[in-house]
mmCIF file as gemmi writes it, N, C-alpha and C atoms, coordinates in Angstrom:
data_model
loop_
_atom_site.group_PDB
_atom_site.id
_atom_site.type_symbol
_atom_site.label_atom_id
_atom_site.label_alt_id
_atom_site.label_comp_id
_atom_site.label_asym_id
_atom_site.label_entity_id
_atom_site.label_seq_id
_atom_site.pdbx_PDB_ins_code
_atom_site.Cartn_x
_atom_site.Cartn_y
_atom_site.Cartn_z
_atom_site.occupancy
_atom_site.B_iso_or_equiv
_atom_site.pdbx_formal_charge
_atom_site.auth_seq_id
_atom_site.auth_asym_id
_atom_site.pdbx_PDB_model_num
ATOM 1 N N . UNK Axp A 1 ? 87.212 21.831 118.595 1 0 ? 1 A 1
ATOM 2 C CA . UNK Axp A 1 ? 86.08 21.303 119.547 1 0 ? 1 A 1
ATOM 3 C C . UNK Axp A 1 ? 86.578 20.502 120.918 1 0 ? 1 A 1
ATOM 4 N N . UNK Axp A 2 ? 87.668 19.209 120.918 1 0 ? 2 A 1
ATOM 5 C CA . UNK Axp A 2 ? 88.249 18.707 121.753 1 0 ? 2 A 1
ATOM 6 C C . UNK Axp A 2 ? 88.191 19.583 122.983 1 0 ? 2 A 1
ATOM 7 N N . UNK Axp A 3 ? 89.009 20.666 123.061 1 0 ? 3 A 1
ATOM 8 C CA . UNK Axp A 3 ? 89.705 22.106 124.02 1 0 ? 3 A 1
ATOM 9 C C . UNK Axp A 3 ? 87.988 22.618 124.331 1 0 ? 3 A 1
ATOM 10 N N . UNK Axp A 4 ? 87.474 22.809 123.538 1 0 ? 4 A 1
ATOM 11 C CA . UNK Axp A 4 ? 86.133 23.529 123.587 1 0 ? 4 A 1
ATOM 12 C C . UNK Axp A 4 ? 85.425 22.577 125.073 1 0 ? 4 A 1
ATOM 13 N N . UNK Axp A 5 ? 85.091 21.569 124.424 1 0 ? 5 A 1
ATOM 14 C CA . UNK Axp A 5 ? 84.268 20.426 125.347 1 0 ? 5 A 1
ATOM 15 C C . UNK Axp A 5 ? 84.956 20.264 126.561 1 0 ? 5 A 1
ATOM 16 N N . UNK Axp A 6 ? 86.304 20.131 126.833 1 0 ? 6 A 1
ATOM 17 C CA . UNK Axp A 6 ? 86.738 20.35 128.019 1 0 ? 6 A 1
ATOM 18 C C . UNK Axp A 6 ? 86.447 21.397 129.06 1 0 ? 6 A 1
ATOM 19 N N . UNK Axp A 7 ? 86.83 22.691 128.351 1 0 ? 7 A 1
ATOM 20 C CA . UNK Axp A 7 ? 86.73 23.816 128.9 1 0 ? 7 A 1
ATOM 21 C C . UNK Axp A 7 ? 85.128 24.129 129.424 1 0 ? 7 A 1
ATOM 22 N N . UNK Axp A 8 ? 83.976 23.742 128.633 1 0 ? 8 A 1
ATOM 23 C CA . UNK Axp A 8 ? 82.893 23.723 129.031 1 0 ? 8 A 1
ATOM 24 C C . UNK Axp A 8 ? 82.377 22.848 130.477 1 0 ? 8 A 1
ATOM 25 N N . UNK Axp A 9 ? 83.084 21.652 130.543 1 0 ? 9 A 1
ATOM 26 C CA . UNK Axp A 9 ? 83.399 20.752 131.586 1 0 ? 9 A 1
ATOM 27 C C . UNK Axp A 9 ? 83.666 21.262 132.42 1 0 ? 9 A 1
ATOM 28 N N . UNK Axp A 10 ? 85.015 22.141 132.605 1 0 ? 10 A 1
ATOM 29 C CA . UNK Axp A 10 ? 85.422 22.522 133.637 1 0 ? 10 A 1
ATOM 30 C C . UNK Axp A 10 ? 84.667 24.11 134.096 1 0 ? 10 A 1
ATOM 31 N N . UNK Axp A 11 ? 84.005 24.502 133.605 1 0 ? 11 A 1
ATOM 32 C CA . UNK Axp A 11 ? 83.33 25.485 133.971 1 0 ? 11 A 1
ATOM 33 C C . UNK Axp A 11 ? 81.943 25.039 134.791 1 0 ? 11 A 1
ATOM 34 N N . UNK Axp A 12 ? 81.579 24.049 133.908 1 0 ? 12 A 1
ATOM 35 C CA . UNK Axp A 12 ? 80.102 23.708 134.7 1 0 ? 12 A 1
ATOM 36 C C . UNK Axp A 12 ? 80.039 22.841 135.787 1 0 ? 12 A 1
ATOM 37 N N . UNK Axp A 13 ? 81.751 21.984 136.136 1 0 ? 13 A 1
ATOM 38 C CA . UNK Axp A 13 ? 81.174 21.328 137.032 1 0 ? 13 A 1
ATOM 39 C C . UNK Axp A 13 ? 81.177 21.768 138.669 1 0 ? 13 A 1
ATOM 40 N N . UNK Axp A 14 ? 81.783 23.119 138.592 1 0 ? 14 A 1
ATOM 41 C CA . UNK Axp A 14 ? 81.366 23.452 139.937 1 0 ? 14 A 1
ATOM 42 C C . UNK Axp A 14 ? 79.366 23.934 140.052 1 0 ? 14 A 1
ATOM 43 N N . UNK Axp A 15 ? 79.163 24.159 139.039 1 0 ? 15 A 1
ATOM 44 C CA . UNK Axp A 15 ? 77.424 24.554 139.169 1 0 ? 15 A 1
ATOM 45 C C . UNK Axp A 15 ? 76.749 22.817 139.622 1 0 ? 15 A 1
ATOM 46 N N . UNK Axp A 16 ? 77.391 21.732 139.054 1 0 ? 16 A 1
ATOM 47 C CA . UNK Axp A 16 ? 76.614 20.578 138.9 1 0 ? 16 A 1
ATOM 48 C C . UNK Axp A 16 ? 76.806 19.907 140.081 1 0 ? 16 A 1
ATOM 49 N N . UNK Axp A 17 ? 78.52 20.576 140.712 1 0 ? 17 A 1
ATOM 50 C CA . UNK Axp A 17 ? 78.438 19.658 141.967 1 0 ? 17 A 1
ATOM 51 C C . UNK Axp A 17 ? 77.581 20.149 142.951 1 0 ? 17 A 1
ATOM 52 N N . UNK Axp A 18 ? 77.764 21.675 143.005 1 0 ? 18 A 1
ATOM 53 C CA . UNK Axp A 18 ? 76.767 22.538 143.849 1 0 ? 18 A 1
ATOM 54 C C . UNK Axp A 18 ? 75.194 22.149 144.155 1 0 ? 18 A 1
ATOM 55 N N . UNK Axp A 19 ? 74.954 21.63 142.953 1 0 ? 19 A 1
ATOM 56 C CA . UNK Axp A 19 ? 73.437 21.161 143.149 1 0 ? 19 A 1
ATOM 57 C C . UNK Axp A 19 ? 73.604 19.491 143.797 1 0 ? 19 A 1
ATOM 58 N N . UNK Axp A 20 ? 74.717 18.962 144.108 1 0 ? 20 A 1
ATOM 59 C CA . UNK Axp A 20 ? 74.502 17.474 144.634 1 0 ? 20 A 1
ATOM 60 C C . UNK Axp A 20 ? 74.357 17.981 146.289 1 0 ? 20 A 1
ATOM 61 N N . UNK Axp A 21 ? 75.546 18.915 146.945 1 0 ? 21 A 1
ATOM 62 C CA . UNK Axp A 21 ? 75.416 19.444 148.223 1 0 ? 21 A 1
ATOM 63 C C . UNK Axp A 21 ? 74.26 19.924 148.536 1 0 ? 21 A 1
ATOM 64 N N . UNK Axp A 22 ? 73.168 20.343 147.914 1 0 ? 22 A 1
ATOM 65 C CA . UNK Axp A 22 ? 72.131 20.916 148.503 1 0 ? 22 A 1
ATOM 66 C C . UNK Axp A 22 ? 70.938 19.86 149.037 1 0 ? 22 A 1
ATOM 67 N N . UNK Axp A 23 ? 71.276 18.575 148.287 1 0 ? 23 A 1
ATOM 68 C CA . UNK Axp A 23 ? 70.792 17.378 148.944 1 0 ? 23 A 1
ATOM 69 C C . UNK Axp A 23 ? 71.101 16.871 149.991 1 0 ? 23 A 1
ATOM 70 N N . UNK Axp A 24 ? 71.968 17.157 150.378 1 0 ? 24 A 1
ATOM 71 C CA . UNK Axp A 24 ? 72.615 16.478 151.953 1 0 ? 24 A 1
ATOM 72 C C . UNK Axp A 24 ? 71.772 16.976 152.973 1 0 ? 24 A 1
ATOM 73 N N . UNK Axp A 25 ? 71.858 15.553 153.733 1 0 ? 25 A 1
ATOM 74 C CA . UNK Axp A 25 ? 71.087 16.111 155.285 1 0 ? 25 A 1
ATOM 75 C C . UNK Axp A 25 ? 71.987 17.273 155.749 1 0 ? 25 A 1
ATOM 76 N N . UNK Axp A 26 ? 70.717 17.921 156.18 1 0 ? 26 A 1
ATOM 77 C CA . UNK Axp A 26 ? 71.285 19.316 156.997 1 0 ? 26 A 1
ATOM 78 C C . UNK Axp A 26 ? 70.989 18.729 158.338 1 0 ? 26 A 1
ATOM 79 N N . UNK Axp A 27 ? 72.107 19.095 159.574 1 0 ? 27 A 1
ATOM 80 C CA . UNK Axp A 27 ? 72.256 18.675 160.627 1 0 ? 27 A 1
ATOM 81 C C . UNK Axp A 27 ? 72.648 20.249 161.305 1 0 ? 27 A 1
ATOM 82 N N . UNK Axp A 28 ? 72.604 20.312 163.126 1 0 ? 28 A 1
ATOM 83 C CA . UNK Axp A 28 ? 72.726 21.432 163.582 1 0 ? 28 A 1
ATOM 84 C C . UNK Axp A 28 ? 73.856 20.937 164.709 1 0 ? 28 A 1
ATOM 85 N N . UNK Axp A 29 ? 74.779 22.237 164.752 1 0 ? 29 A 1
ATOM 86 C CA . UNK Axp A 29 ? 75.56 21.661 165.664 1 0 ? 29 A 1
ATOM 87 C C . UNK Axp A 29 ? 76.034 23.296 166.5 1 0 ? 29 A 1
ATOM 88 N N . UNK Axp A 30 ? 76.325 22.896 167.88 1 0 ? 30 A 1
ATOM 89 C CA . UNK Axp A 30 ? 76.709 24.233 168.374 1 0 ? 30 A 1
ATOM 90 C C . UNK Axp A 30 ? 78.019 24.066 168.435 1 0 ? 30 A 1
ATOM 91 N N . UNK Axp A 31 ? 78.459 25.637 168.252 1 0 ? 31 A 1
ATOM 92 C CA . UNK Axp A 31 ? 79.926 25.782 167.464 1 0 ? 31 A 1
ATOM 93 C C . UNK Axp A 31 ? 80.923 26.094 168.929 1 0 ? 31 A 1
ATOM 94 N N . UNK Axp A 32 ? 80.247 25.881 170.447 1 0 ? 32 A 1
ATOM 95 C CA . UNK Axp A 32 ? 81.181 25.591 171.638 1 0 ? 32 A 1
ATOM 96 C C . UNK Axp A 32 ? 82.209 24.906 171.598 1 0 ? 32 A 1
ATOM 97 N N . UNK Axp A 33 ? 83.416 24.918 172.11 1 0 ? 33 A 1
ATOM 98 C CA . UNK Axp A 33 ? 84.679 24.392 172.183 1 0 ? 33 A 1
ATOM 99 C C . UNK Axp A 33 ? 84.173 22.807 172.703 1 0 ? 33 A 1
ATOM 100 N N . UNK Axp A 34 ? 83.359 23.105 173.85 1 0 ? 34 A 1
ATOM 101 C CA . UNK Axp A 34 ? 82.573 21.342 174.465 1 0 ? 34 A 1
ATOM 102 C C . UNK Axp A 34 ? 81.796 20.919 173.746 1 0 ? 34 A 1
ATOM 103 N N . UNK Axp A 35 ? 81.4 21.439 172.878 1 0 ? 35 A 1
ATOM 104 C CA . UNK Axp A 35 ? 80.003 20.601 171.763 1 0 ? 35 A 1
ATOM 105 C C . UNK Axp A 35 ? 80.786 19.393 171.435 1 0 ? 35 A 1
ATOM 106 N N . UNK Axp A 36 ? 79.827 18.187 171.358 1 0 ? 36 A 1
ATOM 107 C CA . UNK Axp A 36 ? 80.804 16.977 170.534 1 0 ? 36 A 1
ATOM 108 C C . UNK Axp A 36 ? 79.341 16.28 169.854 1 0 ? 36 A 1
ATOM 109 N N . UNK Axp A 37 ? 77.97 16.843 169.693 1 0 ? 37 A 1
ATOM 110 C CA . UNK Axp A 37 ? 76.895 16.089 168.768 1 0 ? 37 A 1
ATOM 111 C C . UNK Axp A 37 ? 76.358 16.693 167.844 1 0 ? 37 A 1
ATOM 112 N N . UNK Axp A 38 ? 76.074 16.235 166.827 1 0 ? 38 A 1
ATOM 113 C CA . UNK Axp A 38 ? 75.383 17.041 165.797 1 0 ? 38 A 1
ATOM 114 C C . UNK Axp A 38 ? 73.654 16.537 166.321 1 0 ? 38 A 1
ATOM 115 N N . UNK Axp A 39 ? 72.58 17.541 165.83 1 0 ? 39 A 1
ATOM 116 C CA . UNK Axp A 39 ? 71.582 17.392 165.861 1 0 ? 39 A 1
ATOM 117 C C . UNK Axp A 39 ? 70.503 17.159 164.671 1 0 ? 39 A 1
ATOM 118 N N . UNK Axp A 40 ? 69.527 16.583 164.479 1 0 ? 40 A 1
ATOM 119 C CA . UNK Axp A 40 ? 68.876 16.615 163.434 1 0 ? 40 A 1
ATOM 120 C C . UNK Axp A 40 ? 67.196 17.22 163.393 1 0 ? 40 A 1
ATOM 121 N N . UNK Axp A 41 ? 67.408 17.717 165.075 1 0 ? 41 A 1
ATOM 122 C CA . UNK Axp A 41 ? 66.127 18.689 165.102 1 0 ? 41 A 1
ATOM 123 C C . UNK Axp A 41 ? 66.586 19.964 165.88 1 0 ? 41 A 1
ATOM 124 N N . UNK Axp A 42 ? 66.188 21.098 164.849 1 0 ? 42 A 1
ATOM 125 C CA . UNK Axp A 42 ? 66.773 22.268 165.458 1 0 ? 42 A 1
ATOM 126 C C . UNK Axp A 42 ? 66.368 22.979 166.967 1 0 ? 42 A 1
ATOM 127 N N . UNK Axp A 43 ? 65.303 22.212 167.138 1 0 ? 43 A 1
ATOM 128 C CA . UNK Axp A 43 ? 64.716 22.268 168.434 1 0 ? 43 A 1
ATOM 129 C C . UNK Axp A 43 ? 64.706 21.69 169.475 1 0 ? 43 A 1
ATOM 130 N N . UNK Axp A 44 ? 66.005 20.698 169.416 1 0 ? 44 A 1
ATOM 131 C CA . UNK Axp A 44 ? 66.525 19.476 170.535 1 0 ? 44 A 1
ATOM 132 C C . UNK Axp A 44 ? 66.878 20.429 171.378 1 0 ? 44 A 1
ATOM 133 N N . UNK Axp A 45 ? 66.172 20.14 172.57 1 0 ? 45 A 1
ATOM 134 C CA . UNK Axp A 45 ? 66.573 20.239 173.868 1 0 ? 45 A 1
ATOM 135 C C . UNK Axp A 45 ? 68.207 20.236 174.18 1 0 ? 45 A 1
ATOM 136 N N . UNK Axp A 46 ? 68.991 19.55 174.058 1 0 ? 46 A 1
ATOM 137 C CA . UNK Axp A 46 ? 70.227 19.555 174.471 1 0 ? 46 A 1
ATOM 138 C C . UNK Axp A 46 ? 70.885 20.888 173.313 1 0 ? 46 A 1
ATOM 139 N N . UNK Axp A 47 ? 70.323 20.794 172.339 1 0 ? 47 A 1
ATOM 140 C CA . UNK Axp A 47 ? 70.969 21.961 171.217 1 0 ? 47 A 1
ATOM 141 C C . UNK Axp A 47 ? 70.866 23.397 171.82 1 0 ? 47 A 1
ATOM 142 N N . UNK Axp A 48 ? 69.413 23.179 172.2 1 0 ? 48 A 1
ATOM 143 C CA . UNK Axp A 48 ? 69.161 24.784 172.712 1 0 ? 48 A 1
ATOM 144 C C . UNK Axp A 48 ? 69.463 24.818 174.213 1 0 ? 48 A 1
ATOM 145 N N . UNK Axp A 49 ? 70.758 24.251 174.999 1 0 ? 49 A 1
ATOM 146 C CA . UNK Axp A 49 ? 71.56 24.528 175.684 1 0 ? 49 A 1
ATOM 147 C C . UNK Axp A 49 ? 72.871 25.268 175.393 1 0 ? 49 A 1
ATOM 148 N N . UNK Axp A 50 ? 73.02 24.981 174.167 1 0 ? 50 A 1
ATOM 149 C CA . UNK Axp A 50 ? 74.221 25.944 173.422 1 0 ? 50 A 1
ATOM 150 C C . UNK Axp A 50 ? 74.31 27.514 173.925 1 0 ? 50 A 1
ATOM 151 N N . UNK Axp A 51 ? 75.342 27.839 174.95 1 0 ? 51 A 1
ATOM 152 C CA . UNK Axp A 51 ? 75.448 29.005 175.645 1 0 ? 51 A 1
ATOM 153 C C . UNK Axp A 51 ? 76.71 29.656 175.394 1 0 ? 51 A 1
ATOM 154 N N . UNK Axp A 52 ? 77.644 28.866 174.755 1 0 ? 52 A 1
ATOM 155 C CA . UNK Axp A 52 ? 79.432 29.295 174.719 1 0 ? 52 A 1
ATOM 156 C C . UNK Axp A 52 ? 79.333 29.059 173.44 1 0 ? 52 A 1
ATOM 157 N N . UNK Axp A 53 ? 78.415 29.183 172.725 1 0 ? 53 A 1
ATOM 158 C CA . UNK Axp A 53 ? 78.635 29.219 171.039 1 0 ? 53 A 1
ATOM 159 C C . UNK Axp A 53 ? 77.283 29.502 170.307 1 0 ? 53 A 1
ATOM 160 N N . UNK Axp A 54 ? 77.701 29.854 168.882 1 0 ? 54 A 1
ATOM 161 C CA . UNK Axp A 54 ? 75.993 29.513 168.27 1 0 ? 54 A 1
ATOM 162 C C . UNK Axp A 54 ? 75.684 28.241 167.541 1 0 ? 54 A 1
ATOM 163 N N . UNK Axp A 55 ? 74.422 28.423 166.954 1 0 ? 55 A 1
ATOM 164 C CA . UNK Axp A 55 ? 74.081 27.381 166.539 1 0 ? 55 A 1
ATOM 165 C C . UNK Axp A 55 ? 74.065 27.292 165.341 1 0 ? 55 A 1
ATOM 166 N N . UNK Axp A 56 ? 74.389 26.375 164.258 1 0 ? 56 A 1
ATOM 167 C CA . UNK Axp A 56 ? 74.887 26.372 163.045 1 0 ? 56 A 1
ATOM 168 C C . UNK Axp A 56 ? 74.365 25.395 162.242 1 0 ? 56 A 1
ATOM 169 N N . UNK Axp A 57 ? 73.871 25.462 160.926 1 0 ? 57 A 1
ATOM 170 C CA . UNK Axp A 57 ? 73.474 24.596 160.061 1 0 ? 57 A 1
ATOM 171 C C . UNK Axp A 57 ? 74.53 24.373 159.141 1 0 ? 57 A 1
ATOM 172 N N . UNK Axp A 58 ? 74.919 22.53 159.165 1 0 ? 58 A 1
ATOM 173 C CA . UNK Axp A 58 ? 75.943 22.067 158.315 1 0 ? 58 A 1
ATOM 174 C C . UNK Axp A 58 ? 75.532 20.744 157.736 1 0 ? 58 A 1
ATOM 175 N N . UNK Axp A 59 ? 76.397 19.974 156.785 1 0 ? 59 A 1
ATOM 176 C CA . UNK Axp A 59 ? 75.568 18.651 156.328 1 0 ? 59 A 1
ATOM 177 C C . UNK Axp A 59 ? 76.101 17.569 157.343 1 0 ? 59 A 1
ATOM 178 N N . UNK Axp A 60 ? 75.486 16.661 157.109 1 0 ? 60 A 1
ATOM 179 C CA . UNK Axp A 60 ? 75.744 15.544 158.138 1 0 ? 60 A 1
ATOM 180 C C . UNK Axp A 60 ? 77.321 14.661 157.858 1 0 ? 60 A 1
ATOM 181 N N . UNK Axp A 61 ? 77.634 15.134 156.839 1 0 ? 61 A 1
ATOM 182 C CA . UNK Axp A 61 ? 79.003 14.469 156.421 1 0 ? 61 A 1
ATOM 183 C C . UNK Axp A 61 ? 79.878 15.361 157.12 1 0 ? 61 A 1
ATOM 184 N N . UNK Axp A 62 ? 79.712 16.98 156.882 1 0 ? 62 A 1
ATOM 185 C CA . UNK Axp A 62 ? 80.856 18.194 157.554 1 0 ? 62 A 1
ATOM 186 C C . UNK Axp A 62 ? 80.484 17.508 159.381 1 0 ? 62 A 1
ATOM 187 N N . UNK Axp A 63 ? 79.287 17.271 159.658 1 0 ? 63 A 1
ATOM 188 C CA . UNK Axp A 63 ? 79.351 17.241 161.188 1 0 ? 63 A 1
ATOM 189 C C . UNK Axp A 63 ? 80.487 15.947 161.615 1 0 ? 63 A 1
ATOM 190 N N . UNK Axp A 64 ? 80.621 15.048 160.681 1 0 ? 64 A 1
ATOM 191 C CA . UNK Axp A 64 ? 81.209 13.653 160.862 1 0 ? 64 A 1
ATOM 192 C C . UNK Axp A 64 ? 82.813 13.764 160.593 1 0 ? 64 A 1
ATOM 193 N N . UNK Axp A 65 ? 82.953 14.738 159.764 1 0 ? 65 A 1
ATOM 194 C CA . UNK Axp A 65 ? 84.658 15.082 159.347 1 0 ? 65 A 1
ATOM 195 C C . UNK Axp A 65 ? 85.244 16.052 161.194 1 0 ? 65 A 1
ATOM 196 N N . UNK Axp A 66 ? 84.027 16.9 161.436 1 0 ? 66 A 1
ATOM 197 C CA . UNK Axp A 66 ? 84.316 17.391 162.548 1 0 ? 66 A 1
ATOM 198 C C . UNK Axp A 66 ? 84.394 16.541 163.663 1 0 ? 66 A 1
ATOM 199 N N . UNK Axp A 67 ? 84.295 15.128 163.663 1 0 ? 67 A 1
ATOM 200 C CA . UNK Axp A 67 ? 84.446 13.984 164.822 1 0 ? 67 A 1
ATOM 201 C C . UNK Axp A 67 ? 82.959 14.815 165.916 1 0 ? 67 A 1
ATOM 202 N N . UNK Axp A 68 ? 81.884 14.877 165.219 1 0 ? 68 A 1
ATOM 203 C CA . UNK Axp A 68 ? 80.635 15.151 166.079 1 0 ? 68 A 1
ATOM 204 C C . UNK Axp A 68 ? 79.91 13.496 165.701 1 0 ? 68 A 1
ATOM 205 N N . UNK Axp A 69 ? 79.283 13.457 167.054 1 0 ? 69 A 1
ATOM 206 C CA . UNK Axp A 69 ? 78.8 12.363 167.345 1 0 ? 69 A 1
ATOM 207 C C . UNK Axp A 69 ? 77.404 12.579 167.267 1 0 ? 69 A 1
ATOM 208 N N . UNK Axp A 70 ? 76.27 11.475 166.634 1 0 ? 70 A 1
ATOM 209 C CA . UNK Axp A 70 ? 74.812 11.962 166.719 1 0 ? 70 A 1
ATOM 210 C C . UNK Axp A 70 ? 74.133 11.917 168.167 1 0 ? 70 A 1
ATOM 211 N N . UNK Axp A 71 ? 73.067 12.911 168.125 1 0 ? 71 A 1
ATOM 212 C CA . UNK Axp A 71 ? 72.489 13.073 169.317 1 0 ? 71 A 1
ATOM 213 C C . UNK Axp A 71 ? 71.555 11.609 169.88 1 0 ? 71 A 1
ATOM 214 N N . UNK Axp A 72 ? 71.476 11.31 170.779 1 0 ? 72 A 1
ATOM 215 C CA . UNK Axp A 72 ? 71.232 10.202 171.391 1 0 ? 72 A 1
ATOM 216 C C . UNK Axp A 72 ? 69.471 10.425 171.598 1 0 ? 72 A 1
ATOM 217 N N . UNK Axp A 73 ? 69.276 11.91 172.046 1 0 ? 73 A 1
ATOM 218 C CA . UNK Axp A 73 ? 67.516 12.35 171.779 1 0 ? 73 A 1
ATOM 219 C C . UNK Axp A 73 ? 67.001 12.495 170.884 1 0 ? 73 A 1
ATOM 220 N N . UNK Axp A 74 ? 67.454 13.242 169.904 1 0 ? 74 A 1
ATOM 221 C CA . UNK Axp A 74 ? 66.825 13.58 168.502 1 0 ? 74 A 1
ATOM 222 C C . UNK Axp A 74 ? 67.717 13.167 167.046 1 0 ? 74 A 1
ATOM 223 N N . UNK Axp A 75 ? 68.483 12.364 167.424 1 0 ? 75 A 1
ATOM 224 C CA . UNK Axp A 75 ? 68.924 11.678 165.778 1 0 ? 75 A 1
ATOM 225 C C . UNK Axp A 75 ? 69.042 10.245 166.26 1 0 ? 75 A 1
ATOM 226 N N . UNK Axp A 76 ? 68.08 9.578 165.141 1 0 ? 76 A 1
ATOM 227 C CA . UNK Axp A 76 ? 68.113 8.217 164.984 1 0 ? 76 A 1
ATOM 228 C C . UNK Axp A 76 ? 69.162 7.306 164.007 1 0 ? 76 A 1
């Protein structure tokens, strides 16, 4: 019984933790090597200047782990 419960938790944990990430705030970054900010507005004029990379949606936590700073225009 105990082994079955542990196995069930191990199998369900990835499914449960995946649901938590869905609620994390989404931000946008330019993947250019010179880009340093993250944006909350997909149509921010500074983000739209992204010419040497692509625009990518990630979580705010991921942006912070990449040492990105909040955009002064669209992020409060």
